[in-house]
C-alpha positions as CSV (number, residue, x, y, z in Angstrom):
1,M,0.0,0.0,0.0
2,K,1.4,3.4,-1.0
3,I,2.2,5.6,2.0
4,K,0.7,9.1,1.9
5,K,3.2,12.0,2.2
6,V,3.6,13.2,5.8
7,K,2.3,16.7,6.5
8,I,4.7,18.8,8.5
9,G,4.3,22.4,9.6
10,I,7.6,24.2,10.0
11,F,8.1,27.6,11.6
12,A,11.3,29.3,10.5
13,S,11.5,33.0,10.5
14,S,15.1,33.0,9.3
15,P,15.4,33.3,5.5
16,S,18.6,31.1,5.4
17,L,17.0,28.4,7.5
18,M,13.9,28.4,5.2
19,G,16.0,28.1,2.1
20,R,17.9,25.0,3.4
21,I,14.7,23.3,4.5
22,Q,13.2,23.8,1.0
23,A,16.4,22.4,-0.5
24,L,16.3,19.2,1.7
25,S,12.5,18.4,1.7
26,P,12.1,17.1,-1.9
27,Q,14.4,14.1,-1.0
28,R,11.7,12.9,1.5
29,Q,8.1,11.8,1.5
30,V,6.9,15.0,3.1
31,H,4.5,17.8,2.3
32,I,6.0,20.9,4.0
33,H,3.9,23.9,5.2
34,L,6.3,26.7,5.9
35,N,5.6,29.8,8.0
36,T,7.8,32.7,9.0
37,Q,6.1,33.5,12.3
38,G,7.9,32.6,15.6
39,L,7.2,32.4,19.3
40,D,3.6,33.3,20.4
41,D,2.8,34.8,17.0
42,A,3.1,31.2,15.6
43,I,0.5,29.7,17.9
44,P,-2.8,30.7,16.1
45,I,-1.3,29.7,12.8
46,A,-0.2,26.3,14.2
47,V,-3.6,25.7,15.7
48,E,-5.2,26.3,12.2
49,M,-2.6,24.0,10.6
50,E,-3.5,21.2,13.1
51,R,-7.1,21.6,12.2
52,E,-6.2,21.2,8.6
53,G,-4.4,17.9,9.2
54,I,-0.8,18.8,10.0
55,E,0.7,15.7,11.7
56,V,3.9,17.2,13.2
57,A,5.1,20.7,13.9
58,V,8.8,21.9,13.9
59,G,10.3,25.1,15.1
60,R,13.3,26.6,17.0
61,R,13.7,26.2,20.7
62,G,11.4,28.9,22.1
63,T,8.8,28.5,19.4
64,A,8.8,24.7,19.8
65,H,8.2,25.1,23.6
66,L,5.2,27.4,23.1
67,L,3.7,25.2,20.4
68,R,3.9,22.1,22.7
69,E,1.8,23.8,25.2
70,N,-0.9,24.7,22.7
71,L,-1.1,21.7,20.3
72,R,-2.1,18.1,20.6
73,I,0.1,16.9,17.8
74,P,3.8,16.2,18.3
75,V,6.2,19.2,18.2
76,L,10.0,18.8,17.4
77,S,12.7,21.5,17.6
78,F,15.8,22.1,15.6
79,P,18.7,21.2,17.9
80,H,21.1,23.8,19.4
81,R,24.4,21.9,19.7
82,S,27.3,23.3,21.8
83,L,29.5,23.4,18.7
84,D,26.9,25.4,16.8
85,I,26.7,27.9,19.6
86,L,30.5,28.2,19.8
87,I,30.8,28.8,16.1
88,S,28.0,31.5,16.2
89,L,29.6,33.2,19.2
90,K,33.0,33.2,17.5
91,A,31.5,34.9,14.5
92,A,29.7,37.5,16.8
93,A,33.0,38.3,18.5
94,Q,34.3,39.7,15.3
95,A,31.5,42.3,15.4
96,G,32.0,43.3,19.0
97,R,33.2,42.1,22.4
98,R,30.0,42.5,24.4
99,I,27.5,40.0,23.1
100,L,23.8,39.6,24.0
101,F,22.6,35.9,24.2
102,P,18.8,35.8,24.7
103,V,17.7,32.5,26.4
104,F,14.2,31.0,26.6
105,R,12.9,30.8,30.2
106,Q,16.2,29.8,31.9
107,E,19.8,30.8,31.7
108,M,22.5,28.5,30.3
109,T,25.2,27.3,32.7
110,G,29.0,27.1,32.1
111,I,29.2,30.2,29.9
112,G,32.3,31.4,31.8
113,I,34.4,28.9,29.8
114,L,33.1,30.4,26.5
115,E,33.9,34.0,27.7
116,E,37.4,32.9,28.6
117,L,37.9,31.0,25.4
118,L,36.7,33.7,23.1
119,D,37.7,36.7,25.2
120,I,34.2,38.1,25.2
121,E,31.5,39.3,27.6
122,L,28.4,37.2,27.2
123,V,25.2,38.8,28.5
124,Q,22.2,36.4,29.0
125,R,18.7,37.8,29.0
126,I,15.6,35.5,29.7
127,Y,12.5,35.9,27.5
128,R,9.2,34.1,27.4
129,D,7.5,35.5,24.3
130,T,8.0,38.1,21.6
131,S,7.2,41.0,23.8
132,S,9.8,40.1,26.5
133,L,12.4,39.3,23.8
134,E,11.9,42.8,22.3
135,K,12.3,44.4,25.8
136,A,15.5,42.4,26.5
137,I,17.1,43.4,23.2
138,T,16.1,47.1,23.5
139,R,17.5,47.2,27.1
140,A,20.7,45.5,26.0
141,R,21.2,48.0,23.2
142,R,21.0,50.8,25.7
143,Q,23.4,49.0,28.0
144,G,26.1,48.9,25.3
145,C,25.8,45.4,23.8
146,D,27.5,45.3,20.4
147,V,25.8,42.3,18.9
148,V,23.0,39.8,19.5
149,V,23.0,36.0,18.7
150,G,19.7,34.2,18.1
151,G,17.0,33.1,15.6
152,G,14.7,34.7,13.1
153,V,12.6,36.7,15.6
154,T,15.7,38.0,17.3
155,Q,17.0,39.1,13.9
156,Q,13.9,41.1,13.1
157,I,13.9,42.9,16.5
158,A,17.7,43.5,16.4
159,E,17.5,45.1,12.9
160,A,14.6,47.3,14.1
161,V,16.6,48.7,17.0
162,G,19.9,49.0,15.1
163,L,21.8,46.2,16.8
164,K,24.1,43.9,14.9
165,F,22.9,40.2,14.6
166,V,24.5,36.8,14.1
167,E,22.2,33.8,13.5
168,I,22.8,30.6,15.6
169,R,24.0,28.1,13.1
170,T,22.0,24.9,12.4
171,S,23.8,22.5,10.2
172,D,22.3,20.7,7.2
173,E,22.8,17.4,8.9
174,D,20.7,18.6,11.9
175,I,18.0,19.9,9.6
176,A,17.9,16.6,7.7
177,A,17.8,14.6,10.9
178,T,15.0,16.7,12.3
179,L,12.9,16.2,9.1
180,D,13.6,12.4,9.3
181,N,12.5,12.4,12.9
182,A,9.4,14.3,12.0
183,V,8.5,11.7,9.4
184,S,9.1,8.8,11.9
185,V,7.0,10.5,14.6
186,A,4.2,11.1,12.1
187,L,4.1,7.5,10.9
188,A,4.2,6.2,14.5
189,G,1.3,8.6,15.2
190,R,-0.6,7.1,12.2
191,E,-0.1,3.6,13.5
192,Q,-1.2,4.7,17.0
193,K,-4.4,6.3,15.6
194,A,-5.1,3.1,13.5
195,M,-4.6,1.0,16.6
196,A,-6.8,3.2,18.7
197,R,-9.5,3.0,15.9
198,R,-9.3,-0.8,15.9
199,Y,-9.6,-0.9,19.7
200,R,-12.5,1.6,19.5
201,A,-14.2,-0.7,16.9
202,I,-13.7,-3.7,19.2
203,I,-15.2,-2.0,22.3
204,D,-18.0,-0.5,20.2
205,A,-18.9,-3.9,18.9
206,A,-19.4,-5.2,22.5
207,S,-23.0,-5.3,23.6
208,D,-21.9,-4.5,27.2
209,G,-21.3,-0.9,28.2
210,I,-17.7,-0.1,28.8
211,V,-16.3,3.0,30.4
212,A,-12.7,3.8,31.3
213,V,-11.6,6.5,33.7
214,D,-8.4,8.1,34.8
215,P,-7.1,8.3,38.5
216,G,-9.4,11.3,39.0
217,G,-12.5,9.4,37.9
218,R,-12.7,11.4,34.6
219,I,-13.9,9.5,31.5
220,T,-11.1,8.6,29.1
221,A,-13.1,6.2,26.9
222,A,-16.7,5.1,26.5
223,N,-18.1,2.7,23.9
224,A,-21.3,3.0,22.0
225,A,-23.4,0.9,24.4
226,A,-22.1,3.0,27.4
227,R,-22.8,6.3,25.6
228,K,-26.3,5.1,24.7
229,A,-27.0,4.1,28.3
230,L,-25.6,7.4,29.8
231,H,-27.3,9.5,27.0
232,I,-24.1,11.3,26.1
233,G,-22.2,12.0,22.9
234,E,-18.6,10.8,22.3
235,E,-17.0,14.3,22.6
236,E,-19.3,15.2,25.5
237,A,-18.1,12.2,27.6
238,L,-14.4,12.6,27.4
239,G,-12.8,14.4,30.3
240,Q,-16.1,14.5,32.3
241,P,-16.4,13.0,35.8
242,L,-18.2,9.6,35.6
243,L,-20.2,10.6,38.7
244,K,-21.8,13.4,36.7
245,F,-23.7,10.8,34.7
246,F,-23.7,7.9,37.1
247,P,-23.8,9.4,40.7
248,E,-24.1,6.0,42.4
249,S,-21.0,4.5,40.7
250,P,-18.5,3.0,43.2
251,I,-15.6,4.0,41.0
252,P,-14.0,6.3,43.7
253,Q,-13.9,3.3,46.1
254,V,-12.4,1.0,43.4
255,L,-9.7,3.6,42.7
256,M,-9.0,4.1,46.4
257,G,-9.1,0.4,47.5
258,K,-7.6,-1.0,44.3
259,A,-10.0,-3.9,44.6
260,P,-12.5,-5.1,41.9
261,I,-16.3,-5.2,42.4
262,H,-18.2,-7.9,40.6
263,D,-21.8,-8.5,39.7
264,R,-23.3,-5.5,41.5
265,L,-26.9,-4.5,40.6
266,G,-27.2,-0.8,39.8
267,Q,-29.4,1.7,38.1
268,I,-28.9,4.5,35.4
269,G,-32.0,6.6,35.2
270,K,-34.8,4.1,35.1
271,D,-32.8,1.3,33.6
272,R,-31.2,-1.5,35.8
273,F,-27.8,-3.0,35.0
274,I,-25.4,-5.6,36.3
275,F,-22.0,-3.8,36.9
276,N,-18.4,-5.0,37.1
277,H,-15.7,-2.4,38.2
278,L,-12.0,-3.2,37.9
279,P,-9.0,-1.0,38.9
280,I,-6.1,-0.6,36.5
281,V,-3.0,-1.0,38.7
282,L,0.6,-0.2,37.7
283,D,3.4,-0.6,40.2
284,G,1.0,-0.7,43.1
285,E,-0.8,2.5,42.1
286,A,-4.3,2.8,40.6
287,I,-3.8,4.6,37.3
288,G,-7.5,4.3,36.3
289,A,-10.4,1.9,36.3
290,V,-12.8,0.2,33.9
291,S,-16.6,-0.3,34.4
292,T,-18.6,-2.7,32.4
293,F,-22.3,-3.1,32.6
294,R,-25.1,-5.1,30.9
295,D,-28.8,-4.5,30.8
296,I,-30.5,-6.8,33.2
297,G,-33.0,-7.8,30.5
298,N,-30.1,-9.1,28.4
299,V,-28.7,-11.0,31.4
300,M,-32.0,-12.7,31.9
301,R,-32.4,-13.5,28.2
302,S,-28.9,-15.0,28.1
303,E,-29.6,-17.1,31.2
304,N,-32.8,-18.4,29.6
305,V,-30.9,-19.5,26.5
306,V,-28.4,-21.4,28.7
307,R,-31.3,-23.0,30.6
308,R,-33.1,-24.0,27.4
309,S,-29.9,-25.6,26.1
310,L,-29.4,-27.5,29.4
311,S,-33.0,-28.6,29.7
312,A,-32.9,-29.8,26.1
313,G,-30.2,-32.2,27.0
314,L,-27.6,-30.8,24.6
315,V,-24.9,-30.4,27.3
316,A,-23.6,-33.1,29.7
317,K,-24.0,-31.6,33.2
318,Y,-22.5,-34.5,35.2
319,K,-19.1,-36.2,35.6
320,L,-18.3,-39.6,36.9
321,T,-16.3,-37.9,39.7
322,Q,-19.6,-36.5,41.0
323,L,-20.9,-39.9,41.9
324,V,-20.9,-40.2,45.7
325,H,-20.0,-43.6,46.9
326,V,-17.6,-45.6,49.1
327,S,-18.6,-49.2,48.2
328,P,-16.2,-51.4,46.2
329,A,-19.1,-52.5,44.0
330,M,-19.9,-49.0,42.9
331,Q,-16.2,-48.2,42.4
332,E,-15.8,-51.1,40.1
333,V,-18.7,-49.9,38.0
334,V,-17.2,-46.4,37.9
335,D,-13.8,-47.7,36.8
336,L,-15.6,-49.7,34.0
337,G,-17.3,-46.5,32.8
338,R,-13.9,-44.8,32.6
339,Q,-12.5,-47.6,30.5
340,Y,-15.6,-47.6,28.2
341,A,-15.3,-43.9,27.7
342,R,-12.1,-44.4,25.7
343,T,-14.0,-46.3,23.0
344,D,-16.8,-45.3,20.5
345,S,-18.7,-48.6,20.9
346,T,-22.4,-48.8,21.9
347,I,-23.0,-49.2,25.6
348,L,-26.0,-50.8,27.3
349,V,-26.6,-49.5,30.9
350,I,-28.8,-51.7,33.1
351,G,-30.0,-50.4,36.4
352,E,-33.2,-50.1,38.5
353,T,-35.0,-46.8,38.5
354,G,-33.2,-44.0,40.4
355,T,-29.7,-45.7,40.2
356,G,-28.3,-42.8,38.1
357,K,-28.1,-44.3,34.6
358,E,-28.1,-41.0,32.8
359,I,-25.5,-39.6,35.2
360,F,-23.3,-42.5,34.1
361,A,-24.0,-41.8,30.4
362,Q,-23.2,-38.1,30.8
363,G,-20.0,-39.0,32.7
364,I,-18.9,-41.4,30.0
365,H,-19.5,-38.7,27.3
366,D,-17.6,-36.2,29.4
367,L,-14.5,-38.4,29.4
368,S,-14.7,-39.4,25.7
369,R,-13.2,-37.8,22.7
370,R,-16.7,-36.4,21.9
371,T,-16.9,-34.3,25.0
372,R,-16.8,-31.0,23.0
373,F,-19.9,-32.0,21.0
374,P,-23.5,-32.4,22.0
375,F,-25.0,-34.8,24.6
376,V,-28.6,-35.5,23.6
377,S,-31.0,-37.5,25.7
378,I,-34.5,-38.8,25.1
379,N,-36.8,-41.0,27.2
380,C,-38.2,-43.6,24.9
381,A,-41.1,-44.4,27.2
382,A,-42.3,-40.8,27.7
383,L,-43.6,-40.3,24.1
384,P,-46.2,-42.1,21.9
385,E,-44.8,-44.0,18.9
386,Q,-45.6,-41.4,16.2
387,L,-44.1,-38.5,18.2
388,L,-41.1,-40.6,19.2
389,E,-40.3,-41.3,15.6
390,S,-40.4,-37.5,14.8
391,E,-38.3,-36.7,17.8
392,L,-35.6,-39.3,17.1
393,F,-35.3,-38.8,13.3
394,G,-36.9,-35.4,12.6
395,H,-39.5,-34.5,10.1
396,E,-39.8,-32.5,6.9
397,E,-42.2,-29.6,6.4
398,G,-45.8,-30.8,5.8
399,A,-45.0,-34.4,7.0
400,F,-48.0,-34.3,9.2
401,T,-50.6,-31.8,10.6
402,G,-48.9,-29.3,12.9
403,S,-45.4,-30.1,11.6
404,K,-42.9,-27.2,12.0
405,R,-42.3,-24.9,9.0
406,G,-39.0,-25.7,7.3
407,G,-38.9,-29.1,9.1
408,K,-37.1,-30.1,12.3
409,P,-33.9,-32.0,12.9
410,G,-34.2,-35.1,15.0
411,R,-32.2,-36.0,18.1
412,F,-29.8,-38.2,16.1
413,E,-29.0,-35.1,13.9
414,L,-28.6,-32.9,16.9
415,A,-26.2,-35.4,18.5
416,H,-24.0,-35.4,15.4
417,Q,-20.3,-36.0,16.5
418,G,-21.5,-36.3,20.1
419,T,-23.5,-38.9,22.1
420,I,-27.2,-39.8,22.2
421,F,-28.7,-41.4,25.3
422,L,-31.7,-43.6,24.7
423,D,-33.3,-44.0,28.2
424,E,-35.8,-46.8,28.9
425,I,-34.9,-48.5,25.6
426,D,-36.9,-51.6,26.8
427,S,-40.1,-49.6,26.5
428,T,-39.6,-48.8,22.8
429,P,-42.4,-50.0,20.4
430,E,-41.5,-52.9,18.1
431,A,-41.8,-50.8,14.9
432,M,-39.5,-48.2,16.4
433,Q,-37.0,-50.9,17.3
434,T,-36.7,-51.7,13.6
435,C,-35.9,-48.1,12.7
436,L,-33.3,-47.9,15.5
437,L,-31.7,-51.0,14.3
438,R,-31.3,-49.5,10.8
439,V,-29.7,-46.3,12.2
440,L,-27.3,-48.3,14.3
441,Q,-26.3,-50.4,11.3
442,E,-26.1,-47.8,8.6
443,R,-25.3,-44.7,10.7
444,E,-27.8,-42.6,8.7
445,V,-31.4,-41.3,9.3
446,M,-34.3,-40.3,7.1
447,R,-36.7,-37.7,8.4
448,V,-40.4,-38.4,8.6
449,G,-41.9,-37.3,5.2
450,G,-38.4,-37.0,3.7
451,D,-36.8,-38.7,0.7
452,R,-33.1,-38.5,1.5
453,V,-30.8,-40.1,4.0
454,I,-28.7,-37.9,6.4
455,P,-25.4,-39.5,7.6
456,V,-24.9,-39.1,11.4
457,D,-21.8,-39.8,13.5
458,V,-23.0,-40.5,17.0
459,R,-22.1,-42.7,20.0
460,V,-25.1,-44.5,21.3
461,I,-25.6,-45.2,25.0
462,A,-28.9,-47.0,25.8
463,A,-30.4,-47.7,29.2
464,A,-32.9,-50.2,30.6
465,S,-34.4,-50.6,34.1
466,R,-34.5,-54.4,33.8
467,D,-32.5,-57.2,32.2
468,L,-33.4,-57.3,28.5
469,S,-33.2,-61.1,28.5
470,T,-36.7,-61.2,30.0
471,A,-38.1,-58.9,27.3
472,L,-36.4,-61.1,24.7
473,Q,-38.0,-64.3,26.0
474,E,-41.4,-62.5,26.1
475,G,-40.9,-61.4,22.5
476,K,-41.2,-57.7,23.4
477,F,-37.6,-56.8,22.3
478,R,-35.9,-57.7,19.0
479,A,-32.9,-59.9,19.4
480,D,-30.9,-58.3,16.6
481,L,-31.4,-54.9,18.2
482,F,-30.3,-56.3,21.6
483,F,-27.1,-57.7,20.0
484,R,-26.4,-54.2,18.5
485,L,-26.8,-52.5,21.8
486,N,-25.2,-55.1,24.1
487,V,-21.6,-54.5,22.8
488,L,-20.4,-53.0,26.1
489,R,-22.5,-53.5,29.3
490,I,-22.7,-51.7,32.6
491,Q,-24.8,-53.1,35.5
492,I,-25.4,-50.5,38.2
493,P,-26.0,-52.2,41.6
494,P,-29.2,-51.0,43.5
495,L,-28.8,-49.1,46.7
496,R,-29.9,-52.1,48.9
497,L,-26.8,-54.1,47.7
498,R,-24.4,-51.3,48.7
499,Q,-25.6,-50.2,52.1
500,E,-22.3,-48.6,53.0
501,D,-23.1,-45.9,50.4
502,I,-26.3,-44.9,52.2
503,P,-24.7,-42.8,55.0
504,V,-22.4,-40.8,52.7
505,L,-25.2,-40.2,50.2
506,L,-27.6,-39.1,52.9
507,D,-24.9,-36.8,54.4
508,F,-24.2,-35.3,50.9
509,F,-27.9,-34.6,50.2
510,I,-28.6,-33.2,53.7
511,R,-25.7,-30.8,53.3
512,M,-26.8,-29.9,49.8
513,F,-30.4,-29.1,50.8
514,S,-29.3,-27.4,54.0
515,N,-27.0,-25.0,52.1
516,R,-29.8,-24.4,49.6
517,Q,-32.1,-23.4,52.5
518,Q,-29.3,-21.6,54.3
519,I,-29.9,-23.6,57.5
520,E,-27.7,-25.7,59.8
521,A,-27.3,-29.3,58.6
522,V,-29.4,-31.9,60.5
523,R,-27.5,-34.5,62.6
524,I,-28.9,-38.1,62.2
525,P,-28.7,-40.3,65.3
526,P,-26.7,-43.5,64.7
527,A,-29.6,-45.8,65.6
528,Y,-31.8,-44.0,63.1
529,L,-29.2,-44.2,60.4
530,S,-28.9,-47.9,61.0
531,R,-32.6,-48.3,60.3
532,L,-32.3,-46.4,57.1
533,Q,-29.5,-48.7,56.0
534,Q,-31.8,-51.7,56.6
535,Y,-34.5,-50.2,54.5
536,P,-34.6,-51.7,50.9
537,W,-34.9,-48.3,49.0
538,P,-36.9,-49.5,46.0
539,G,-36.5,-46.0,44.4
540,N,-32.7,-46.2,45.0
541,V,-30.7,-42.9,45.1
542,R,-33.6,-40.8,43.7
543,Q,-35.8,-41.9,46.6
544,L,-33.0,-41.3,49.1
545,K,-32.5,-37.8,47.7
546,N,-36.2,-37.1,48.1
547,F,-36.2,-38.4,51.6
548,A,-33.2,-36.2,52.5
549,E,-35.0,-33.1,51.2
550,R,-38.1,-33.9,53.3
551,L,-35.9,-34.6,56.3
552,V,-34.1,-31.2,56.0
553,L,-37.3,-29.2,55.4
554,N,-39.3,-30.8,58.2
555,C,-36.5,-30.9,60.7
556,S,-35.6,-27.2,60.0
557,L,-39.1,-26.3,61.5
558,K,-39.1,-28.9,64.3
559,C,-36.4,-31.5,64.6
560,S,-37.5,-34.0,67.2
561,P,-37.5,-37.8,67.7
562,D,-41.2,-37.8,66.9
563,M,-40.6,-36.1,63.6
564,L,-37.9,-38.5,62.6
565,E,-40.2,-41.4,63.4
566,I,-43.0,-39.9,61.4
567,L,-40.8,-39.5,58.4
568,Y,-39.6,-43.1,58.7
569,R,-43.2,-44.4,59.0
570,E,-44.1,-42.5,55.8
571,L,-41.1,-44.0,54.1
572,I,-42.0,-47.6,54.7
573,Q,-45.8,-47.0,54.3
574,F,-45.4,-46.0,50.6
575,S,-42.8,-48.7,49.8
576,G,-44.7,-51.6,51.3
577,A,-41.8,-52.7,53.4
578,P,-42.5,-54.2,56.9
579,A,-42.3,-51.8,59.8
580,P,-39.4,-52.6,62.1
581,A,-39.5,-52.0,65.9
582,A,-40.0,-48.4,66.8
583,W,-36.8,-46.3,67.3
584,Q,-36.2,-45.4,71.0
585,A,-36.0,-41.6,71.5
586,P,-33.5,-40.1,73.8
587,T,-34.1,-40.2,77.5
588,S,-36.2,-37.3,78.8
589,L,-34.9,-34.7,81.2
590,R,-36.9,-36.2,84.1
591,V,-35.3,-39.6,83.6
592,H,-31.9,-38.0,83.7
593,V,-32.8,-36.3,87.0
594,R,-34.0,-39.6,88.5
595,E,-30.9,-41.5,87.4
596,K,-28.6,-38.8,88.7
597,A,-30.3,-38.0,91.9
598,L,-27.2,-36.5,93.4
599,Q,-27.0,-33.9,90.7
600,S,-29.2,-30.9,90.4
601,E,-31.2,-30.1,87.3
602,K,-28.9,-27.1,86.8
603,T,-25.8,-29.3,86.7
604,I,-27.4,-31.6,84.1
605,I,-28.3,-28.7,81.8
606,Q,-24.9,-27.1,82.3
607,E,-23.2,-30.3,81.2
608,A,-25.4,-30.7,78.2
609,L,-24.7,-27.1,77.1
610,E,-20.9,-27.7,77.4
611,N,-21.2,-31.0,75.4
612,T,-23.0,-29.2,72.6
613,R,-20.8,-26.1,72.7
614,Y,-23.8,-24.0,73.9
615,R,-26.0,-24.7,70.8
616,L,-29.5,-24.6,72.3
617,S,-31.2,-26.6,69.6
618,R,-28.8,-29.6,70.0
619,T,-28.9,-29.3,73.8
620,A,-32.7,-29.4,73.8
621,E,-32.5,-32.5,71.5
622,E,-30.0,-34.2,73.7
623,L,-32.2,-33.6,76.8
624,G,-35.4,-34.6,75.0
625,I,-37.2,-31.2,75.6
626,S,-38.2,-28.4,73.4
627,R,-36.0,-25.3,72.8
628,T,-38.6,-23.1,74.5
629,T,-38.7,-25.4,77.6
630,L,-34.9,-25.3,77.8
631,W,-34.8,-21.5,77.5
632,R,-37.4,-21.2,80.3
633,K,-35.5,-23.6,82.6
634,M,-32.1,-21.8,81.9
635,K,-33.7,-18.5,82.8
636,A,-35.2,-19.9,86.0
637,L,-32.0,-21.5,87.0
638,G,-29.9,-18.5,86.3
639,L,-27.9,-20.0,83.4
640,D,-26.7,-17.3,81.1
């Protein structure tokens, strides 16, 4: 790509300097804008040049200083080397011994050496603009100075007051080097602008509002979404305090504490947003901060999309490591699942209801090479035959009354390159079994009402709640489909055959539901837990989870031996299991007093409090009385 010429504005009031600049500029890719003004007279012209697109400004020392204070573009100055000053002062010494040397804003040091070397008297006068320079030269003329050394503006004033003038020499090499530096600075500035434009495009493309501030809380950048939310324009925002538009912003605290604030609900006008505020820290100091915010409606819509994806079964939510167990039988099955995950072969999972067949299927998918692709599940017993066929294989537009416009892909298509889980495969109608057999053999599907086959690459995991050999003998399941499914086999043991898992599962579920309700976890007495281990649990882990939830919710209101007994009676009532002997509740307070006649009631309560670390609910449970009764007795006995 051809590079455009660099636009440089040069302020040179000296005719000789202008001539040499014009001679050197054609050798470079520059477009020179020359002007003869200097010092403060150059400022308005330079501002206009900047508005017209000048990329770099160049001038002598004093002019360059003043331009830097008034322009936003880079400003370079022609160098004043010591050798150049020495040569210029030597030339001035031929015109007079007393030499005026005007200096911008501060005197030069070490001039005594020059006076000694050249046998001259060097008079320094500080100036800050054209007016002060004119006064300095006029005063020096009256004080007997013979000659003045300086630049173009100095020359014009010296000639006006009748004082001899010698221009400070600037070599051609220095002029050329300054022009080259100006080109480099301009090109770097172009790249910086391009980068800033790219970054601006990136943050403007973000749907979240993004605002950056400096250490004082003033806005340095705001993307389109932020400007829209704050109802401000791009130029209006820059340099303004963020608190002016968002008074409730915690940005001052973020800058002071140098700690981020995440997921805070806030409001701008009538609109509500979720905010994140992060400090920008360099060398331990906050040099700014960034606030991002998203409309709460967008957050809720995004959450709904995720929920729909999860509920549709397109994502595996569970891992084999999440299976809670301690029994060797269960560990053996888990290890088998890990081995099977390394293959692509079809797996048949056998297990009673509630044993976690789908968790196993998702865990195997998670460990397989297909983990990055969809996990699609379908319950074959939950849908009638006609709807099941459409769900599994999809349908074309117009295939049946109420069919979706444009057709709909089936579960096998959705699971392409991933895993499909066919739950309760033993409940599949015979006609559908034939269709499934073809898909397993040919690895292709045909939509309902379609006339073309669609190849699919899926790993099939099927599950049944009973041994399919019985269904084969009854003629309810095709033998050829069984042989296709029964390549790898996993048999999940029921909960009654792994009683050692019941305590750890119950503890896990109690803690889970207690945390969800934000209450203290219930403690199960050992005798009660032993009875639960003897119970057959026909619903397996699902039934145990449901019981744990009822246990937590009921005992959070009133946890007593009677309540535990009621829950257990309900458990065996609905399962049809025989009722074992009633569980013996803890001994009451009166029995404690009779057995320990030598101890007072106060001593007994005091010991119970110490044993439970002064937790009133547990103390009341241990003593077999209500919390209210315990509190009343403590007050009467003077126990604080």
